[in-house]
Each structure stands twice: as structure tokens, then as C-alpha cells.
PDB file of N, CA, C and O in Angstrom:
ATOM      1  N   MET A   1      16.340  31.079  22.707  1.00  0.00           N
ATOM      2  CA  MET A   1      14.943  31.379  22.531  1.00  0.00           C
ATOM      3  C   MET A   1      14.175  30.881  23.748  1.00  0.00           C
ATOM      4  O   MET A   1      14.339  29.734  24.165  1.00  0.00           O
ATOM      5  N   LYS A   2      13.342  31.736  24.313  1.00  0.00           N
ATOM      6  CA  LYS A   2      12.586  31.403  25.506  1.00  0.00           C
ATOM      7  C   LYS A   2      11.193  30.915  25.119  1.00  0.00           C
ATOM      8  O   LYS A   2      10.533  31.527  24.278  1.00  0.00           O
ATOM      9  N   ASN A   3      10.743  29.821  25.725  1.00  0.00           N
ATOM     10  CA  ASN A   3       9.405  29.313  25.490  1.00  0.00           C
ATOM     11  C   ASN A   3       8.391  30.090  26.318  1.00  0.00           C
ATOM     12  O   ASN A   3       8.677  30.503  27.442  1.00  0.00           O
ATOM     13  N   THR A   4       7.224  30.283  25.760  1.00  0.00           N
ATOM     14  CA  THR A   4       6.135  30.926  26.481  1.00  0.00           C
ATOM     15  C   THR A   4       5.297  29.832  27.117  1.00  0.00           C
ATOM     16  O   THR A   4       4.759  28.975  26.415  1.00  0.00           O
ATOM     17  N   SER A   5       5.179  29.852  28.438  1.00  0.00           N
ATOM     18  CA  SER A   5       4.417  28.812  29.121  1.00  0.00           C
ATOM     19  C   SER A   5       2.926  29.140  29.080  1.00  0.00           C
ATOM     20  O   SER A   5       2.532  30.303  28.987  1.00  0.00           O
ATOM     21  N   TYR A   6       2.108  28.093  29.150  1.00  0.00           N
ATOM     22  CA  TYR A   6       0.658  28.292  29.150  1.00  0.00           C
ATOM     23  C   TYR A   6       0.230  29.036  30.412  1.00  0.00           C
ATOM     24  O   TYR A   6      -0.726  29.810  30.373  1.00  0.00           O
ATOM     25  N   THR A   7       0.918  28.816  31.526  1.00  0.00           N
ATOM     26  CA  THR A   7       0.607  29.519  32.762  1.00  0.00           C
ATOM     27  C   THR A   7       0.801  31.022  32.588  1.00  0.00           C
ATOM     28  O   THR A   7      -0.014  31.808  33.070  1.00  0.00           O
ATOM     29  N   THR A   8       1.852  31.424  31.916  1.00  0.00           N
ATOM     30  CA  THR A   8       2.088  32.841  31.642  1.00  0.00           C
ATOM     31  C   THR A   8       0.956  33.409  30.794  1.00  0.00           C
ATOM     32  O   THR A   8       0.480  34.516  31.047  1.00  0.00           O
ATOM     33  N   LEU A   9       0.528  32.651  29.787  1.00  0.00           N
ATOM     34  CA  LEU A   9      -0.583  33.087  28.945  1.00  0.00           C
ATOM     35  C   LEU A   9      -1.861  33.228  29.768  1.00  0.00           C
ATOM     36  O   LEU A   9      -2.624  34.175  29.576  1.00  0.00           O
ATOM     37  N   GLN A  10      -2.094  32.287  30.684  1.00  0.00           N
ATOM     38  CA  GLN A  10      -3.290  32.348  31.524  1.00  0.00           C
ATOM     39  C   GLN A  10      -3.295  33.597  32.394  1.00  0.00           C
ATOM     40  O   GLN A  10      -4.339  34.229  32.558  1.00  0.00           O
ATOM     41  N   LYS A  11      -2.160  33.958  32.946  1.00  0.00           N
ATOM     42  CA  LYS A  11      -2.080  35.119  33.825  1.00  0.00           C
ATOM     43  C   LYS A  11      -2.275  36.429  33.072  1.00  0.00           C
ATOM     44  O   LYS A  11      -2.866  37.367  33.607  1.00  0.00           O
ATOM     45  N   LYS A  12      -1.784  36.504  31.830  1.00  0.00           N
ATOM     46  CA  LYS A  12      -1.834  37.760  31.081  1.00  0.00           C
ATOM     47  C   LYS A  12      -3.021  37.874  30.126  1.00  0.00           C
ATOM     48  O   LYS A  12      -3.533  38.971  29.902  1.00  0.00           O
ATOM     49  N   TYR A  13      -3.465  36.741  29.559  1.00  0.00           N
ATOM     50  CA  TYR A  13      -4.429  36.791  28.466  1.00  0.00           C
ATOM     51  C   TYR A  13      -5.670  35.930  28.707  1.00  0.00           C
ATOM     52  O   TYR A  13      -6.235  35.395  27.753  1.00  0.00           O
ATOM     53  N   ALA A  14      -6.101  35.785  29.947  1.00  0.00           N
ATOM     54  CA  ALA A  14      -7.273  34.960  30.262  1.00  0.00           C
ATOM     55  C   ALA A  14      -8.499  35.447  29.493  1.00  0.00           C
ATOM     56  O   ALA A  14      -8.816  36.637  29.490  1.00  0.00           O
ATOM     57  N   GLY A  15      -9.175  34.513  28.847  1.00  0.00           N
ATOM     58  CA  GLY A  15     -10.380  34.833  28.093  1.00  0.00           C
ATOM     59  C   GLY A  15     -10.136  35.374  26.699  1.00  0.00           C
ATOM     60  O   GLY A  15     -11.091  35.654  25.974  1.00  0.00           O
ATOM     61  N   LYS A  16      -8.889  35.527  26.310  1.00  0.00           N
ATOM     62  CA  LYS A  16      -8.536  36.108  25.011  1.00  0.00           C
ATOM     63  C   LYS A  16      -8.056  35.031  24.041  1.00  0.00           C
ATOM     64  O   LYS A  16      -7.683  33.930  24.445  1.00  0.00           O
ATOM     65  N   LEU A  17      -8.074  35.371  22.768  1.00  0.00           N
ATOM     66  CA  LEU A  17      -7.420  34.590  21.730  1.00  0.00           C
ATOM     67  C   LEU A  17      -6.035  35.195  21.552  1.00  0.00           C
ATOM     68  O   LEU A  17      -5.882  36.414  21.628  1.00  0.00           O
ATOM     69  N   VAL A  18      -5.027  34.366  21.316  1.00  0.00           N
ATOM     70  CA  VAL A  18      -3.674  34.883  21.122  1.00  0.00           C
ATOM     71  C   VAL A  18      -3.050  34.305  19.872  1.00  0.00           C
ATOM     72  O   VAL A  18      -3.380  33.197  19.449  1.00  0.00           O
ATOM     73  N   ALA A  19      -2.144  35.067  19.287  1.00  0.00           N
ATOM     74  CA  ALA A  19      -1.346  34.623  18.150  1.00  0.00           C
ATOM     75  C   ALA A  19       0.110  34.686  18.578  1.00  0.00           C
ATOM     76  O   ALA A  19       0.598  35.726  19.022  1.00  0.00           O
ATOM     77  N   LEU A  20       0.802  33.550  18.438  1.00  0.00           N
ATOM     78  CA  LEU A  20       2.224  33.482  18.769  1.00  0.00           C
ATOM     79  C   LEU A  20       3.012  33.240  17.500  1.00  0.00           C
ATOM     80  O   LEU A  20       2.599  32.459  16.642  1.00  0.00           O
ATOM     81  N   LEU A  21       4.155  33.914  17.378  1.00  0.00           N
ATOM     82  CA  LEU A  21       5.045  33.616  16.258  1.00  0.00           C
ATOM     83  C   LEU A  21       5.598  32.225  16.457  1.00  0.00           C
ATOM     84  O   LEU A  21       6.119  31.897  17.523  1.00  0.00           O
ATOM     85  N   GLU A  22       5.485  31.420  15.438  1.00  0.00           N
ATOM     86  CA  GLU A  22       5.871  30.011  15.535  1.00  0.00           C
ATOM     87  C   GLU A  22       7.342  29.839  15.895  1.00  0.00           C
ATOM     88  O   GLU A  22       7.676  28.999  16.731  1.00  0.00           O
ATOM     89  N   LYS A  23       8.215  30.610  15.288  1.00  0.00           N
ATOM     90  CA  LYS A  23       9.648  30.429  15.521  1.00  0.00           C
ATOM     91  C   LYS A  23      10.133  31.151  16.772  1.00  0.00           C
ATOM     92  O   LYS A  23      11.008  30.645  17.476  1.00  0.00           O
ATOM     93  N   GLN A  24       9.582  32.319  17.056  1.00  0.00           N
ATOM     94  CA  GLN A  24      10.055  33.093  18.204  1.00  0.00           C
ATOM     95  C   GLN A  24       9.286  32.787  19.473  1.00  0.00           C
ATOM     96  O   GLN A  24       9.721  33.146  20.567  1.00  0.00           O
ATOM     97  N   GLU A  25       8.149  32.129  19.337  1.00  0.00           N
ATOM     98  CA  GLU A  25       7.335  31.712  20.474  1.00  0.00           C
ATOM     99  C   GLU A  25       7.011  32.873  21.414  1.00  0.00           C
ATOM    100  O   GLU A  25       7.152  32.759  22.632  1.00  0.00           O
ATOM    101  N   ARG A  26       6.581  33.977  20.838  1.00  0.00           N
ATOM    102  CA  ARG A  26       6.159  35.119  21.645  1.00  0.00           C
ATOM    103  C   ARG A  26       4.816  35.605  21.123  1.00  0.00           C
ATOM    104  O   ARG A  26       4.504  35.443  19.944  1.00  0.00           O
ATOM    105  N   VAL A  27       4.031  36.197  22.000  1.00  0.00           N
ATOM    106  CA  VAL A  27       2.711  36.703  21.628  1.00  0.00           C
ATOM    107  C   VAL A  27       2.889  37.954  20.774  1.00  0.00           C
ATOM    108  O   VAL A  27       3.573  38.897  21.169  1.00  0.00           O
ATOM    109  N   VAL A  28       2.267  37.948  19.607  1.00  0.00           N
ATOM    110  CA  VAL A  28       2.347  39.106  18.713  1.00  0.00           C
ATOM    111  C   VAL A  28       1.001  39.800  18.559  1.00  0.00           C
ATOM    112  O   VAL A  28       0.937  40.928  18.070  1.00  0.00           O
ATOM    113  N   ALA A  29      -0.083  39.129  18.974  1.00  0.00           N
ATOM    114  CA  ALA A  29      -1.410  39.739  18.904  1.00  0.00           C
ATOM    115  C   ALA A  29      -2.340  39.011  19.866  1.00  0.00           C
ATOM    116  O   ALA A  29      -2.177  37.819  20.127  1.00  0.00           O
ATOM    117  N   PHE A  30      -3.317  39.749  20.389  1.00  0.00           N
ATOM    118  CA  PHE A  30      -4.339  39.129  21.230  1.00  0.00           C
ATOM    119  C   PHE A  30      -5.618  39.942  21.137  1.00  0.00           C
ATOM    120  O   PHE A  30      -5.592  41.137  20.843  1.00  0.00           O
ATOM    121  N   GLY A  31      -6.728  39.284  21.391  1.00  0.00           N
ATOM    122  CA  GLY A  31      -8.002  39.984  21.335  1.00  0.00           C
ATOM    123  C   GLY A  31      -9.160  39.058  21.631  1.00  0.00           C
ATOM    124  O   GLY A  31      -8.977  37.884  21.955  1.00  0.00           O
ATOM    125  N   ASP A  32     -10.355  39.606  21.515  1.00  0.00           N
ATOM    126  CA  ASP A  32     -11.565  38.844  21.800  1.00  0.00           C
ATOM    127  C   ASP A  32     -12.071  38.077  20.590  1.00  0.00           C
ATOM    128  O   ASP A  32     -12.785  37.085  20.742  1.00  0.00           O
ATOM    129  N   THR A  33     -11.712  38.521  19.391  1.00  0.00           N
ATOM    130  CA  THR A  33     -12.202  37.878  18.173  1.00  0.00           C
ATOM    131  C   THR A  33     -11.048  37.616  17.199  1.00  0.00           C
ATOM    132  O   THR A  33      -9.970  38.198  17.310  1.00  0.00           O
ATOM    133  N   VAL A  34     -11.308  36.737  16.259  1.00  0.00           N
ATOM    134  CA  VAL A  34     -10.324  36.435  15.217  1.00  0.00           C
ATOM    135  C   VAL A  34     -10.086  37.674  14.354  1.00  0.00           C
ATOM    136  O   VAL A  34      -8.969  37.921  13.899  1.00  0.00           O
ATOM    137  N   LYS A  35     -11.137  38.437  14.138  1.00  0.00           N
ATOM    138  CA  LYS A  35     -11.007  39.659  13.340  1.00  0.00           C
ATOM    139  C   LYS A  35     -10.013  40.632  13.973  1.00  0.00           C
ATOM    140  O   LYS A  35      -9.214  41.249  13.268  1.00  0.00           O
ATOM    141  N   GLU A  36     -10.061  40.771  15.291  1.00  0.00           N
ATOM    142  CA  GLU A  36      -9.097  41.635  15.985  1.00  0.00           C
ATOM    143  C   GLU A  36      -7.672  41.138  15.784  1.00  0.00           C
ATOM    144  O   GLU A  36      -6.759  41.930  15.547  1.00  0.00           O
ATOM    145  N   LEU A  37      -7.483  39.823  15.879  1.00  0.00           N
ATOM    146  CA  LEU A  37      -6.141  39.253  15.663  1.00  0.00           C
ATOM    147  C   LEU A  37      -5.657  39.542  14.248  1.00  0.00           C
ATOM    148  O   LEU A  37      -4.514  39.952  14.048  1.00  0.00           O
ATOM    149  N   GLU A  38      -6.530  39.328  13.269  1.00  0.00           N
ATOM    150  CA  GLU A  38      -6.152  39.568  11.877  1.00  0.00           C
ATOM    151  C   GLU A  38      -5.753  41.023  11.645  1.00  0.00           C
ATOM    152  O   GLU A  38      -4.781  41.300  10.942  1.00  0.00           O
ATOM    153  N   GLU A  39      -6.503  41.951  12.238  1.00  0.00           N
ATOM    154  CA  GLU A  39      -6.180  43.376  12.077  1.00  0.00           C
ATOM    155  C   GLU A  39      -4.831  43.711  12.694  1.00  0.00           C
ATOM    156  O   GLU A  39      -4.036  44.434  12.092  1.00  0.00           O
ATOM    157  N   GLN A  40      -4.564  43.191  13.888  1.00  0.00           N
ATOM    158  CA  GLN A  40      -3.280  43.452  14.543  1.00  0.00           C
ATOM    159  C   GLN A  40      -2.123  42.871  13.735  1.00  0.00           C
ATOM    160  O   GLN A  40      -1.085  43.515  13.583  1.00  0.00           O
ATOM    161  N   LEU A  41      -2.296  41.664  13.220  1.00  0.00           N
ATOM    162  CA  LEU A  41      -1.237  41.041  12.426  1.00  0.00           C
ATOM    163  C   LEU A  41      -0.993  41.814  11.134  1.00  0.00           C
ATOM    164  O   LEU A  41       0.152  41.990  10.719  1.00  0.00           O
ATOM    165  N   ARG A  42      -2.069  42.274  10.501  1.00  0.00           N
ATOM    166  CA  ARG A  42      -1.928  43.050   9.269  1.00  0.00           C
ATOM    167  C   ARG A  42      -1.181  44.351   9.532  1.00  0.00           C
ATOM    168  O   ARG A  42      -0.319  44.738   8.743  1.00  0.00           O
ATOM    169  N   LYS A  43      -1.505  45.035  10.640  1.00  0.00           N
ATOM    170  CA  LYS A  43      -0.830  46.290  10.986  1.00  0.00           C
ATOM    171  C   LYS A  43       0.658  46.080  11.251  1.00  0.00           C
ATOM    172  O   LYS A  43       1.470  46.971  10.999  1.00  0.00           O
ATOM    173  N   LYS A  44       1.016  44.891  11.765  1.00  0.00           N
ATOM    174  CA  LYS A  44       2.415  44.585  12.081  1.00  0.00           C
ATOM    175  C   LYS A  44       3.128  43.888  10.922  1.00  0.00           C
ATOM    176  O   LYS A  44       4.291  43.504  11.045  1.00  0.00           O
ATOM    177  N   ASN A  45       2.427  43.727   9.797  1.00  0.00           N
ATOM    178  CA  ASN A  45       2.972  43.046   8.611  1.00  0.00           C
ATOM    179  C   ASN A  45       3.470  41.640   8.932  1.00  0.00           C
ATOM    180  O   ASN A  45       4.546  41.238   8.490  1.00  0.00           O
ATOM    181  N   ILE A  46       2.684  40.903   9.698  1.00  0.00           N
ATOM    182  CA  ILE A  46       3.012  39.522  10.051  1.00  0.00           C
ATOM    183  C   ILE A  46       2.071  38.599   9.301  1.00  0.00           C
ATOM    184  O   ILE A  46       0.853  38.773   9.349  1.00  0.00           O
ATOM    185  N   ASN A  47       2.626  37.624   8.613  1.00  0.00           N
ATOM    186  CA  ASN A  47       1.837  36.650   7.869  1.00  0.00           C
ATOM    187  C   ASN A  47       1.202  35.660   8.859  1.00  0.00           C
ATOM    188  O   ASN A  47       1.928  35.035   9.631  1.00  0.00           O
ATOM    189  N   PRO A  48      -0.127  35.501   8.859  1.00  0.00           N
ATOM    190  CA  PRO A  48      -0.786  34.563   9.770  1.00  0.00           C
ATOM    191  C   PRO A  48      -0.303  33.119   9.617  1.00  0.00           C
ATOM    192  O   PRO A  48      -0.436  32.318  10.542  1.00  0.00           O
ATOM    193  N   LYS A  49       0.252  32.790   8.459  1.00  0.00           N
ATOM    194  CA  LYS A  49       0.778  31.434   8.248  1.00  0.00           C
ATOM    195  C   LYS A  49       1.984  31.153   9.137  1.00  0.00           C
ATOM    196  O   LYS A  49       2.327  29.992   9.362  1.00  0.00           O
ATOM    197  N   ASN A  50       2.632  32.200   9.645  1.00  0.00           N
ATOM    198  CA  ASN A  50       3.797  32.048  10.509  1.00  0.00           C
ATOM    199  C   ASN A  50       3.430  32.056  11.992  1.00  0.00           C
ATOM    200  O   ASN A  50       4.307  32.118  12.855  1.00  0.00           O
ATOM    201  N   CYS A  51       2.131  31.993  12.281  1.00  0.00           N
ATOM    202  CA  CYS A  51       1.661  32.079  13.666  1.00  0.00           C
ATOM    203  C   CYS A  51       0.948  30.807  14.109  1.00  0.00           C
ATOM    204  O   CYS A  51       0.447  30.024  13.302  1.00  0.00           O
ATOM    205  N   VAL A  52       0.929  30.641  15.408  1.00  0.00           N
ATOM    206  CA  VAL A  52       0.138  29.598  16.051  1.00  0.00           C
ATOM    207  C   VAL A  52      -0.943  30.335  16.841  1.00  0.00           C
ATOM    208  O   VAL A  52      -0.651  31.277  17.577  1.00  0.00           O
ATOM    209  N   PHE A  53      -2.180  29.901  16.681  1.00  0.00           N
ATOM    210  CA  PHE A  53      -3.302  30.553  17.343  1.00  0.00           C
ATOM    211  C   PHE A  53      -3.811  29.680  18.486  1.00  0.00           C
ATOM    212  O   PHE A  53      -3.999  28.474  18.326  1.00  0.00           O
ATOM    213  N   LEU A  54      -4.030  30.303  19.637  1.00  0.00           N
ATOM    214  CA  LEU A  54      -4.542  29.605  20.814  1.00  0.00           C
ATOM    215  C   LEU A  54      -5.711  30.385  21.382  1.00  0.00           C
ATOM    216  O   LEU A  54      -5.777  31.610  21.281  1.00  0.00           O
ATOM    217  N   GLY A  55      -6.632  29.645  21.981  1.00  0.00           N
ATOM    218  CA  GLY A  55      -7.665  30.348  22.722  1.00  0.00           C
ATOM    219  C   GLY A  55      -9.056  29.821  22.503  1.00  0.00           C
ATOM    220  O   GLY A  55      -9.294  28.968  21.647  1.00  0.00           O
ATOM    221  N   PRO A  56      -9.951  30.330  23.274  1.00  0.00           N
ATOM    222  CA  PRO A  56      -9.690  31.308  24.310  1.00  0.00           C
ATOM    223  C   PRO A  56      -8.880  30.702  25.456  1.00  0.00           C
ATOM    224  O   PRO A  56      -9.072  29.543  25.823  1.00  0.00           O
ATOM    225  N   ILE A  57      -7.988  31.489  26.004  1.00  0.00           N
ATOM    226  CA  ILE A  57      -7.123  31.051  27.097  1.00  0.00           C
ATOM    227  C   ILE A  57      -7.958  30.972  28.373  1.00  0.00           C
ATOM    228  O   ILE A  57      -8.722  31.882  28.692  1.00  0.00           O
ATOM    229  N   GLU A  58      -7.796  29.875  29.086  1.00  0.00           N
ATOM    230  CA  GLU A  58      -8.551  29.679  30.326  1.00  0.00           C
ATOM    231  C   GLU A  58      -7.990  30.539  31.452  1.00  0.00           C
ATOM    232  O   GLU A  58      -6.828  30.943  31.421  1.00  0.00           O
ATOM    233  N   GLN A  59      -8.831  30.814  32.448  1.00  0.00           N
ATOM    234  CA  GLN A  59      -8.408  31.549  33.634  1.00  0.00           C
ATOM    235  C   GLN A  59      -7.304  30.781  34.357  1.00  0.00           C
ATOM    236  O   GLN A  59      -7.264  29.551  34.315  1.00  0.00           O
ATOM    237  N   TYR A  60      -6.426  31.500  35.006  1.00  0.00           N
ATOM    238  CA  TYR A  60      -5.356  30.893  35.792  1.00  0.00           C
ATOM    239  C   TYR A  60      -5.969  30.079  36.936  1.00  0.00           C
ATOM    240  O   TYR A  60      -6.884  30.547  37.614  1.00  0.00           O
ATOM    241  N   LYS A  61      -5.474  28.890  37.143  1.00  0.00           N
ATOM    242  CA  LYS A  61      -5.916  27.935  38.161  1.00  0.00           C
ATOM    243  C   LYS A  61      -7.330  27.399  37.921  1.00  0.00           C
ATOM    244  O   LYS A  61      -7.957  26.869  38.838  1.00  0.00           O
ATOM    245  N   GLN A  62      -7.822  27.534  36.711  1.00  0.00           N
ATOM    246  CA  GLN A  62      -9.129  26.985  36.366  1.00  0.00           C
ATOM    247  C   GLN A  62      -8.973  25.528  35.988  1.00  0.00           C
ATOM    248  O   GLN A  62      -8.003  25.155  35.327  1.00  0.00           O
ATOM    249  N   ILE A  63      -9.909  24.708  36.397  1.00  0.00           N
ATOM    250  CA  ILE A  63      -9.902  23.290  36.052  1.00  0.00           C
ATOM    251  C   ILE A  63     -11.003  23.057  35.032  1.00  0.00           C
ATOM    252  O   ILE A  63     -12.162  23.393  35.277  1.00  0.00           O
ATOM    253  N   SER A  64     -10.647  22.488  33.898  1.00  0.00           N
ATOM    254  CA  SER A  64     -11.617  22.178  32.851  1.00  0.00           C
ATOM    255  C   SER A  64     -11.617  20.682  32.606  1.00  0.00           C
ATOM    256  O   SER A  64     -10.558  20.067  32.486  1.00  0.00           O
ATOM    257  N   VAL A  65     -12.792  20.101  32.533  1.00  0.00           N
ATOM    258  CA  VAL A  65     -12.924  18.683  32.272  1.00  0.00           C
ATOM    259  C   VAL A  65     -13.722  18.525  30.989  1.00  0.00           C
ATOM    260  O   VAL A  65     -14.806  19.091  30.846  1.00  0.00           O
ATOM    261  N   TYR A  66     -13.185  17.759  30.068  1.00  0.00           N
ATOM    262  CA  TYR A  66     -13.855  17.547  28.777  1.00  0.00           C
ATOM    263  C   TYR A  66     -14.263  16.108  28.649  1.00  0.00           C
ATOM    264  O   TYR A  66     -14.844  15.718  27.636  1.00  0.00           O
TER     265      TYR A  66
END
């Protein structure tokens, strides 16, 4: 099983919310809102309880200080 790195997420999904399958560690849905994620997961018959949600994903090479 291959891990999805945060850098990969930054390059592909900057500014988006993403849902990753917890066990397979791959992106199964992405979008601008939670509603979009829910619709994509429902269409794919994926239970949201089996997902990890991240986002919004920061731009690649962006520095954030909290």
C-alpha cells in the first residue's frame, strides 16, 4: 500500500477539501465544499465513516504560521 504524501496533495488539490480512504490512503473525492464531497462519496457508494477528510489543502511551497 502506497502512502499519499501531503506534497502530492498540495500539487494536485491546492485550495480543495479532500477525502481519503482510511485503509487505502488514496483520494476518493475532492471539491470546494463538504457538500460536494458528500455527493461524490454517495455516488461512489463510499461510507464517509471510512474516510479521512483534509483541507483546505495549502498551496505547494506555501508557508503558514499559526
